[in-house]
N, C-alpha and C positions, 0 to 999 in steps of 0.2 A: 631119357632117351631109350627107346625100346631096342630090342635085339635086331632090328632092321635099320636103325639109324634115324628113326622118326621121333620128333620131339613129342612126347606124350603130355608133358606139362612144363610150363615155364613161368617163373615169377621173378620180377614184377611184370614183365612184358608178356602177358598171356597170348598176345596176338600171333606169336610164332608157333603156337601149339599146332601140330600137324605138319610142320615143315620137315622136309627130308634133308638131313645134314650128313648123310652117310658118305658123301664125297669129300668132306673135310678130312684132311690127313690124319688128325688125331682121332677122329671118330672111326675112320676106316681101320686104324690101328687097333683100337679097343674091340671093335667088332671081330677082328681076326684073332687077336691074342687073348682077349678076356682078362687083361691085366691093366692096372692103373696106368694112366698116361697124363703127361703134362704137355700141352701143345707149345709150339713156337708161337710167336706173335702173329696173329692173323686178323682179318676183318670179319667180325661176327655178322650173322644175318641181321642183327639188330643195328648194324651200321657203324660200329666203332671198333678200333683196334683193341684186341683182347688177348689174354692168355687163358686157356681152359684147362681145368683139372677134372679128369673123369676117373671115377672108381667103378669097378664092375659090380653088378647086382646079380645075385644068384638065388634061386628058389629050388630047394631039393637037389642041389648040385647042378642044376640047369641054368645056363647063362640067360638072363632075362633082359639085360640092357645095362645102362650106366646112369649114375648120378653125376651130373656135370655142374661145375661152378665156373662162372665166367668172371674174370677179373679184368676191369678196364686197364689196359696197359699204360695209358698216359698217366693215370692216377698212380699206378705202381712205380713207374719210372720217375715221375715228377717228385714224388715223396722221397725217393731214394737219391736221385741224381741232381735234381734242380738246385738243391742246397749246396752242392759241391761247388766251391769257387776257389780258385787259386789266384791270389793277388787280385788285380783288377779285372783282367780279361781272360783268365784261364777258365776252362770249362770241362765238363765231363760229357761223354757220350757212350752209347752202348751199341754193339754190333752183334748180330746173330752169327752162328757158325756158317750159315748159308750166305752171309754177306749183306743182310738187310740191316739198315740203320733202325734200331729199335727205339732209340731216344737220341735227340740232338737238341741243343739250345736254339737251333734254327728249325722251327716247326716244319718248314717246307721240305726238309731232308728226311724226316721220320717216315718210315715205311717204304723208303726207296732203296734201291741197290747202291752199294758203295761204288760199283762199276759205273753206274749212271751218274752219280753225284760227283765223283772224283775222276772222271774220264780224262781230264786234261792235267791231272796231277799224279804222275807216276810215283813220286816219292810217298804220297799219302797211301796209294794203293799198295805199295811195297811194305809200308809200315803196318798197315792193317793185316796184310797177308802174314807177316812175321808174328804179329800179336795173336793171330788165330792158330799158330803152330805151338805156342808155348803157354805154360801156366801163368807166368808173369814176367815182366821185364820192362825195359825202357828203350827209347830210341828218339829219332828226330825226323821231321818231315817239313816240307814247305807247302804253304797254302795261301792263296789270296783271300782278302776279306770277302765276306758274302756278297757285297755289292760289286765285286770284281774291279775295284779301283786300286791302283798301285801295283807294285811288284809283289811276288810271292813272299810271304813272311815265314822265317824259320820258327818251328814250334818244337819244344822239348816235351816228350810225353812218356807216361808210364801206363802200363796195362796190367790187367788181372783177369784171368779166366774164372768164370762163375758157372758151375754146373747146377742146374735145377732140374731134377728128375733126369730125363734123357735128353734134355736140351742144354746147349752150351751158349753162354753169352760172354762177350768180351767187353769189359768196362775200360774205357780209355780216358785218362785225364791229361789235358794238354794245356800248355802255357806258351805264349809268344816269347821267343828268346830275348828280345829287347826288354821285356818286362822283368825277366829273371835277372838280367845283368844290370838293370837300372840302379839298384842299391850300390853295386860296386862302382858304377860310373860316378854316382853322386859322391861316394867316399873319395 
């Protein structure tokens, strides 16, 4: 990326060469600060959700642009979070500090705002808000199944804050209460 935010070269997708990406938040930041930057998850001009890592390039002390690496977020999240399973129906999801769902086992939620997805579930919104304030912890919330059948189900969840560069993500692992207590009820 040159010092004006224009793609000078791209591989393997060379078709975006010449594109002006100076309006992307992370590109605007490196153009201003001339310091390395890690983006939040965004939709790249290539059309997929990504995380970008840019390092500044200098020649004779003069800022010339940046070298950017684009990492497909679904691959990154899937490799890290998809394998997380708690009992039969527990799952992991990730939320950005801005409230965007970065990863969910329900693909239609990824990339959308928690305010939009959980508008009818104040306990979920409250739990996520608390998770965003702390390094780690645990709590409880109620949520209906994705197909909206039945009454809200209590979930027990733990969360952990993850700092990646100047970005903060919150990893949440949740399990339905009934599943947690099933072994006790069987006993």
